[in-house]
C-alpha positions in Angstrom: -19.6 -17.6 3.0 -15.7 -17.0 3.1 -13.7 -14.6 4.8 -11.4 -12.1 3.7 -8.8 -10.5 5.1 -7.9 -6.7 4.8 -4.4 -5.9 5.4 -2.9 -2.3 5.2 1.1 -1.7 4.5 2.9 1.2 4.5 6.3 1.5 6.9 4.2 -0.7 8.9 1.6 -3.8 8.3 -1.6 -3.7 10.4 -2.7 -7.0 10.2 -6.4 -7.4 9.8 -6.9 -10.7 12.4 -10.9 -10.8 11.9 -11.6 -10.5 8.3 -14.8 -10.1 6.8 -17.2 -12.4 5.8 -18.6 -12.0 1.9 -20.2 -14.0 -1.0 -17.3 -13.9 -3.4 -13.7 -12.0 -4.7 -15.6 -9.6 -6.7 -17.3 -8.5 -3.4 -13.9 -8.4 -1.7 -12.6 -6.2 -4.4 -15.3 -3.8 -4.3 -14.8 -4.1 -0.3 -11.0 -3.4 -1.2 -11.8 0.1 -2.8 -14.1 1.1 -0.6 -11.5 0.7 2.5 -8.7 2.5 0.1 -10.9 5.4 -0.3 -11.5 6.0 3.3 -7.9 5.5 3.7 -6.9 8.1 1.6 -10.1 10.5 2.8 -8.8 9.8 6.9 -5.5 9.5 7.1 -4.9 13.0 5.6 -1.1 14.5 5.3 0.1 10.3 5.9 -0.8 10.0 2.3 1.7 13.2 1.3 5.1 10.9 2.3 5.8 9.8 -1.0 5.6 6.3 0.0 3.5 3.3 -1.3 0.8 2.3 0.6 -0.8 -1.3 0.0 -3.5 -3.2 1.1 -3.4 -6.5 0.4 -6.7 -9.1 0.0 -6.0 -12.6 1.4 -8.6 -15.5 1.5 -9.2 -17.5 4.6 -5.7 -19.8 3.5 -3.8 -17.0 3.4 -3.9 -17.1 -0.4 -3.6 -13.5 -2.2 -6.8 -12.7 -3.7 -6.5 -8.0 -4.8 -3.4 -6.0 -4.4 -4.4 -2.1 -4.3 -1.3 0.0 -4.4 -1.2 3.8 -4.2 1.1 6.4 -3.7 0.7 10.4 -3.6 3.3 12.4 -4.9 3.5 16.2 -4.8 5.5 16.5 -8.4 4.9 20.5 -8.5 8.4 20.9 -6.8 10.0 19.2 -9.7 
């Protein structure tokens, strides 16, 4: 089974050096959504900085497969 890597980019880049073995790119997509949800839940105030975060999924060859982008902004202040 192929190995996929889930890299997190905000102000810094956190490289997934181990990867995760999954059946196919659709499973990698589902896993990326799960990771994104966990990040949003666990990182707390870090996401309220107004900076974009990215989760980049690559395959064993380094090819980009999926990219999840998210941004949390407080727009109540105008």
